[in-house]
Backbone as a chain_set.jsonl record, in Angstrom:
{"seq": "MDGHDVFSVSTLHALYYTQYIIAILITLLNIIYNIYPIMLQQYNRLRMVQMRKKQNMRS", "coords": {"N": [[6.167, -104.232, 270.419], [8.54, -106.441, 270.878], [11.433, -107.668, 272.815], [13.163, -108.968, 271.002], [12.674, -107.44, 268.582], [13.488, -105.006, 269.384], [16.162, -105.309, 269.876], [16.925, -106.077, 267.154], [16.091, -103.671, 265.717], [17.785, -101.72, 266.769], [20.304, -102.747, 266.323], [20.386, -102.581, 263.355], [19.987, -99.877, 263.228], [22.5, -98.906, 264.124], [24.383, -100.094, 262.473], [23.533, -98.857, 260.119], [24.416, -96.214, 260.613], [26.983, -96.729, 260.596], [28.265, -97.763, 262.947], [29.94, -99.951, 264.014], [31.025, -101.399, 266.242], [29.164, -100.896, 268.118], [27.042, -102.234, 267.062], [28.004, -104.853, 266.952], [28.133, -105.281, 269.75], [25.468, -104.877, 270.596], [24.428, -107.198, 269.281], [25.834, -109.259, 270.611], [24.757, -108.867, 273.204], [22.101, -109.447, 272.668], [22.285, -112.157, 272.198], [23.08, -113.224, 274.704], [20.941, -112.346, 276.124], [18.954, -113.976, 275.357], [19.882, -116.666, 275.594], [19.143, -117.901, 278.141], [16.255, -118.324, 278.05], [16.127, -120.039, 275.827], [17.617, -122.206, 276.613], [15.993, -123.084, 278.912], [13.627, -123.678, 277.669], [14.541, -126.02, 276.178], [15.24, -127.65, 278.175], [12.757, -128.037, 279.508], [11.464, -129.232, 277.39], [12.79, -131.911, 277.186], [12.11, -132.819, 279.856], [9.396, -133.139, 279.485], [9.254, -135.111, 277.357], [10.509, -137.399, 278.741], [8.467, -137.645, 280.807], [6.351, -138.552, 279.166], [7.36, -140.876, 278.039], [7.476, -142.286, 280.554], [4.807, -142.394, 281.077], [3.712, -143.921, 278.899], [4.974, -146.393, 279.398], [3.567, -147.209, 281.745], [1.049, -147.662, 280.709]], "CA": [[7.51, -104.524, 270.057], [9.15, -107.323, 271.944], [12.876, -107.551, 272.997], [13.862, -109.248, 269.779], [12.486, -106.487, 267.758], [14.232, -103.877, 269.83], [17.59, -105.52, 269.431], [17.124, -105.878, 265.748], [16.083, -102.291, 265.145], [18.984, -101.145, 267.362], [21.427, -103.235, 265.544], [20.154, -101.898, 262.008], [20.402, -98.473, 263.339], [23.879, -98.778, 264.468], [24.926, -100.425, 261.186], [23.213, -97.733, 259.156], [25.262, -95.129, 260.978], [28.477, -97.201, 260.674], [28.743, -97.826, 264.38], [30.066, -101.521, 263.928], [31.374, -101.824, 267.553], [28.019, -100.884, 268.794], [26.2, -103.186, 266.461], [28.386, -106.138, 267.547], [27.893, -105.292, 271.193], [24.034, -105.183, 270.788], [24.238, -108.552, 268.826], [26.278, -110.017, 271.586], [23.793, -108.826, 274.285], [20.917, -110.145, 272.288], [22.608, -113.645, 272.267], [23.209, -113.441, 275.994], [19.572, -112.193, 276.606], [18.172, -115.246, 274.702], [20.418, -118.018, 276.012], [18.36, -118.45, 279.357], [14.797, -118.885, 277.551], [16.356, -121.218, 274.999], [18.057, -123.303, 277.42], [14.914, -123.523, 279.699], [12.788, -124.396, 276.831], [15.159, -127.308, 275.909], [15.207, -128.563, 279.571], [11.393, -128.493, 279.712], [11.115, -130.25, 276.428], [13.409, -133.035, 277.632], [11.385, -133.322, 280.867], [8.124, -133.653, 278.972], [9.602, -136.384, 276.686], [10.61, -138.282, 279.61], [7.297, -137.958, 281.284], [5.595, -139.268, 278.252], [7.794, -142.2, 278.094], [6.925, -143.022, 281.697], [3.173, -142.624, 281.046], [3.545, -144.924, 278.025], [5.469, -147.597, 280.162], [2.495, -147.615, 282.585], [-0.241, -148.11, 280.094]], "C": [[8.096, -105.24, 271.236], [10.633, -107.005, 272.02], [13.519, -107.859, 271.655], [13.911, -108.095, 268.813], [13.346, -105.117, 268.042], [15.784, -104.072, 269.621], [17.887, -105.323, 267.894], [17.178, -104.482, 265.176], [17.325, -101.618, 265.586], [20.193, -101.449, 266.583], [21.406, -102.585, 264.117], [20.465, -100.538, 262.105], [21.882, -98.165, 263.338], [24.683, -99.086, 263.279], [24.722, -99.446, 260.24], [24.18, -96.62, 259.484], [26.798, -95.647, 261.294], [29.09, -97.332, 262.101], [28.876, -99.395, 264.576], [30.287, -102.117, 265.213], [29.997, -101.943, 268.25], [27.069, -101.878, 268.36], [26.643, -104.552, 266.896], [28.096, -106.273, 268.995], [26.361, -105.523, 271.411], [23.725, -106.636, 270.343], [24.707, -109.488, 269.914], [25.203, -110.031, 272.883], [22.454, -109.404, 274.087], [21.206, -111.663, 272.506], [22.523, -113.926, 273.794], [21.727, -113.278, 276.647], [18.735, -113.29, 276.241], [18.611, -116.435, 275.126], [19.502, -118.749, 277.076], [17.115, -119.058, 278.727], [15.077, -119.947, 276.682], [16.738, -122.411, 275.68], [16.928, -123.959, 278.328], [13.931, -124.168, 278.9], [13.245, -125.841, 276.455], [15.044, -128.21, 277.056], [13.762, -128.942, 279.749], [11.027, -129.4, 278.654], [11.566, -131.67, 276.717], [12.616, -133.666, 278.774], [10.03, -133.848, 280.387], [8.388, -134.941, 278.083], [9.802, -137.637, 277.703], [9.329, -138.656, 280.507], [6.389, -138.655, 280.401], [6.129, -140.492, 278.139], [7.372, -143.066, 279.333], [5.438, -143.359, 281.459], [2.932, -143.864, 279.986], [3.989, -146.341, 278.639], [4.384, -148.199, 281.137], [1.236, -148.123, 281.913], [-0.089, -149.292, 279.102]], "O": [[8.147, -104.762, 272.369], [11.067, -106.1, 271.309], [14.356, -107.081, 271.197], [14.965, -107.762, 268.273], [13.772, -104.349, 267.179], [16.531, -103.162, 269.263], [18.798, -104.634, 267.435], [18.028, -104.105, 264.37], [17.921, -100.936, 264.753], [20.994, -100.585, 266.226], [22.449, -102.055, 263.734], [21.129, -99.981, 261.23], [22.388, -97.286, 262.64], [25.659, -98.372, 263.046], [25.663, -99.129, 259.512], [24.758, -96.101, 258.529], [27.598, -95.096, 262.05], [30.259, -97.039, 262.349], [28.034, -100.031, 265.211], [29.841, -103.245, 265.422], [29.703, -102.955, 268.886], [26.305, -102.38, 269.184], [25.789, -105.385, 267.197], [27.817, -107.389, 269.432], [25.988, -106.279, 272.308], [22.856, -107.268, 270.943], [24.021, -110.482, 270.15], [24.888, -111.074, 273.456], [21.743, -109.795, 275.012], [20.316, -112.356, 272.998], [21.86, -114.909, 274.126], [21.375, -113.997, 277.582], [17.733, -113.484, 276.93], [17.805, -117.366, 275.086], [19.157, -119.925, 276.964], [16.93, -120.267, 278.866], [14.273, -120.879, 276.716], [16.268, -123.512, 275.394], [16.896, -125.178, 278.496], [13.369, -125.168, 279.347], [12.427, -126.761, 276.422], [14.779, -129.404, 276.919], [13.502, -130.088, 280.116], [10.294, -130.347, 278.938], [10.776, -132.59, 276.508], [12.417, -134.88, 278.763], [9.576, -134.896, 280.845], [7.555, -135.839, 278.209], [9.296, -138.734, 277.467], [9.158, -139.812, 280.894], [5.591, -139.415, 280.951], [5.282, -141.385, 278.131], [7.007, -144.24, 279.256], [4.97, -144.483, 281.642], [2.055, -144.699, 280.21], [3.346, -147.349, 278.346], [4.276, -149.409, 281.334], [0.472, -148.906, 282.477], [-1.079, -149.75, 278.532]]}, "num_chains": 1, "name": "protein.A"}
C-alpha cells in the first residue's frame, strides 16, 4: 500500500463516518504531499526535451 492508497482509504473512511472536515483535510494534505513529485517530474521532462533537441542539432 503506497501513500496514495493510504490517503484514499483514510478519506473514504472519514466520509463514511461523516467526518467531512477530516476528509477535506486529508484531501488537502494529499495534494500538498503530491505537488513536489509532480513538479519534479515536469521539470525533469522539460530538461530531457531540451537535451534531445541539443542532440538532434549536433547530428
